C-alpha positions in Angstrom: -4.2 20.5 12.0 -7.4 19.3 13.6 -7.5 16.0 15.6 -9.6 14.1 13.1 -7.0 14.7 10.4 -4.1 13.9 12.7 -5.7 10.6 13.8 -6.6 9.7 10.2 -3.0 10.3 9.1 -1.7 8.3 12.0 -4.0 5.4 11.2 -3.0 5.5 7.5 0.6 5.3 8.4 -0.1 2.4 10.8 -2.2 0.5 8.3 0.4 1.1 5.6 3.3 -0.2 7.7 1.3 -3.4 8.5 0.5 -3.9 4.9 4.2 -3.9 4.1 4.8 -7.0 6.2 1.5 -8.8 6.5 1.2 -12.1 4.7 -2.2 -13.2 5.8 -4.8 -12.5 3.0 -7.7 -12.0 5.4 -5.8 -9.5 7.5 -4.6 -7.7 4.4 -8.2 -7.4 3.1 -9.3 -5.9 6.5 -6.4 -3.5 6.5 -7.2 -2.4 3.0 -10.8 -1.7 4.1 -9.6 0.2 7.1 -7.1 2.1 5.0 -9.7 3.2 2.5 -12.0 4.3 5.3 -9.2 6.5 6.7 -8.3 7.8 3.3 -11.9 8.8 2.7 -12.1 10.4 6.1 -8.9 12.5 5.4 -10.1 13.8 2.0 -8.0 14.6 -0.9 -5.6 17.5 -1.4 -2.4 17.9 -3.3 -0.2 17.2 -0.2 -2.2 14.0 0.3 -1.6 12.9 -3.3 2.2 13.5 -2.8 2.1 11.4 0.3 0.3 8.6 -1.6 3.0 8.8 -4.4 5.7 8.4 -1.7 3.9 5.3 -0.4 3.6 3.8 -3.9 7.3 4.4 -4.4 8.0 2.6 -1.2 5.9 -0.3 -2.4 7.8 -0.3 -5.7 11.1 -0.8 -3.8 9.7 -3.4 -1.5 8.2 -5.3 -4.4 11.5 -5.3 -6.3 13.4 -6.5 -3.2 10.8 -9.3 -2.6 10.9 -10.4 -6.2 14.6 -10.8 -6.0 14.2 -12.8 -2.8 11.6 -15.1 -4.3 13.8 -15.7 -7.4 16.8 -16.5 -5.1 14.8 -18.9 -3.0 13.4 -20.6 -6.0 16.8 -20.8 -7.8 18.4 -22.5 -4.8 15.4 -24.6 -3.8 15.3 -23.1 -0.3 12.4 -23.3 2.1 10.4 -20.3 2.6 9.6 -19.5 -1.0 5.9 -20.0 -0.5 5.7 -17.5 2.3 7.9 -15.1 0.3 5.5 -15.4 -2.7 2.5 -14.8 -0.5 4.2 -11.6 0.9 5.1 -10.5 -2.6 1.4 -11.0 -3.7 0.3 -9.0 -0.7 2.7 -6.1 -1.5 1.4 -6.0 -5.1 -2.2 -6.1 -4.0 -1.6 -3.3 -1.5 0.2 -1.2 -4.1 -2.8 -1.6 -6.4 -5.1 -0.3 -3.6 -2.9 2.8 -3.3 -2.8 3.3 -7.1 -6.6 3.0 -7.3 -7.1 5.5 -4.5 -4.5 7.9 -6.1 -6.6 7.9 -9.3 -9.8 8.5 -7.4 -8.2 11.3 -5.3 -6.7 12.9 -8.4 -10.0 12.8 -10.2 -11.7 14.5 -7.3 -9.2 17.3 -7.5 -9.7 17.7 -11.2 -6.4 16.1 -12.4 -6.9 14.1 -15.6 -4.9 11.2 -16.8 -3.4 10.0 -13.5 -2.6 6.3 -13.6 
């Protein structure tokens, strides 16, 4: 593996990890931009699409957990529900970025019908 690919993968993992916990919309937008730059730099291959699928699955689980937390906070009238909703919105937004990139990468490899 060459250094450029190694660095791109490390940056993707770092940006992804931050996106899973970042609530600030401006920071998330910047991270999305950096993430897409690194994804473009890495280029698409089948292994890469599998990695994106794993990340989307991780976001699925986080979103489900966060939705349950938001519902619990709302149901019991507890403080923190606004921040929990902001984080939930951020997770959904980040997942959409990954889904969009997965479609683009799949098309570039000749896979049709990937959602």
